[in-house]
C-alpha positions in Angstrom: -1.4 -6.4 -11.5 1.1 -7.9 -9.0 -0.3 -10.2 -6.3 0.8 -9.6 -2.7 0.4 -12.7 -0.6 -0.1 -12.1 3.1 -0.1 -14.6 5.9 -2.0 -12.4 8.4 -5.5 -11.0 8.4 -4.3 -7.7 7.0 -1.2 -5.6 6.3 -1.0 -1.8 6.5 -0.4 0.5 3.6 3.0 1.4 5.2 4.0 -2.3 5.2 3.1 -2.6 1.5 5.2 0.5 0.6 8.2 -1.0 2.4 7.7 -4.5 1.0 7.6 -3.1 -2.6 10.6 -0.8 -2.0 8.7 2.5 -2.4 10.3 3.5 0.9 13.3 2.1 2.8 11.9 2.7 6.4 8.5 3.0 7.9 9.2 6.6 8.9 9.3 7.7 5.3 5.7 6.6 4.6 4.1 9.8 5.8 6.3 11.9 3.5 5.9 9.5 0.6 2.1 9.6 0.9 2.1 13.4 1.2 3.8 13.6 -2.2 2.3 10.6 -4.1 -1.3 9.5 -4.5 -2.3 6.0 -3.4 -5.7 4.5 -4.4 -7.2 1.6 -2.5 -10.1 0.1 -4.4 -10.2 3.1 -6.7 -10.5 5.6 -3.8 -7.7 8.0 -2.8 -6.3 7.3 0.6 -3.1 8.6 2.2 -3.4 6.9 5.7 -0.2 5.0 6.2 -2.0 2.8 8.8 -4.8 1.9 6.4 -5.5 -1.8 6.7 -5.4 -3.8 3.5 -7.3 -7.1 3.4 -7.4 -9.9 1.0 -9.1 -8.7 -2.2 -8.1 -5.1 -1.9 -6.5 -3.5 -5.0 -3.9 -0.8 -4.4 -2.5 1.6 -7.1 0.6 3.6 -6.4 2.7 5.4 -9.0 0.9 3.6 -11.9 1.6 0.2 -10.3 -1.2 -2.0 -9.2 -1.2 -4.6 -6.5 -3.8 -7.1 -5.3 -3.7 -8.3 -1.8 -4.2 -12.1 -1.6 
């Protein structure tokens, strides 16, 4: 599980996708999430604007991230 350190209250799922090079621009997030499943705290979620807070666990394409 890879830790993702944030300096703000939260980041969005779209920001995480871009930070981890799943997408190269924010506009691709909608299409990426339409084709790939993302799980936040073991629940499926495809909202690119989903707010991720410290302690959230995100799983995308068999990779897990924890927001810190």
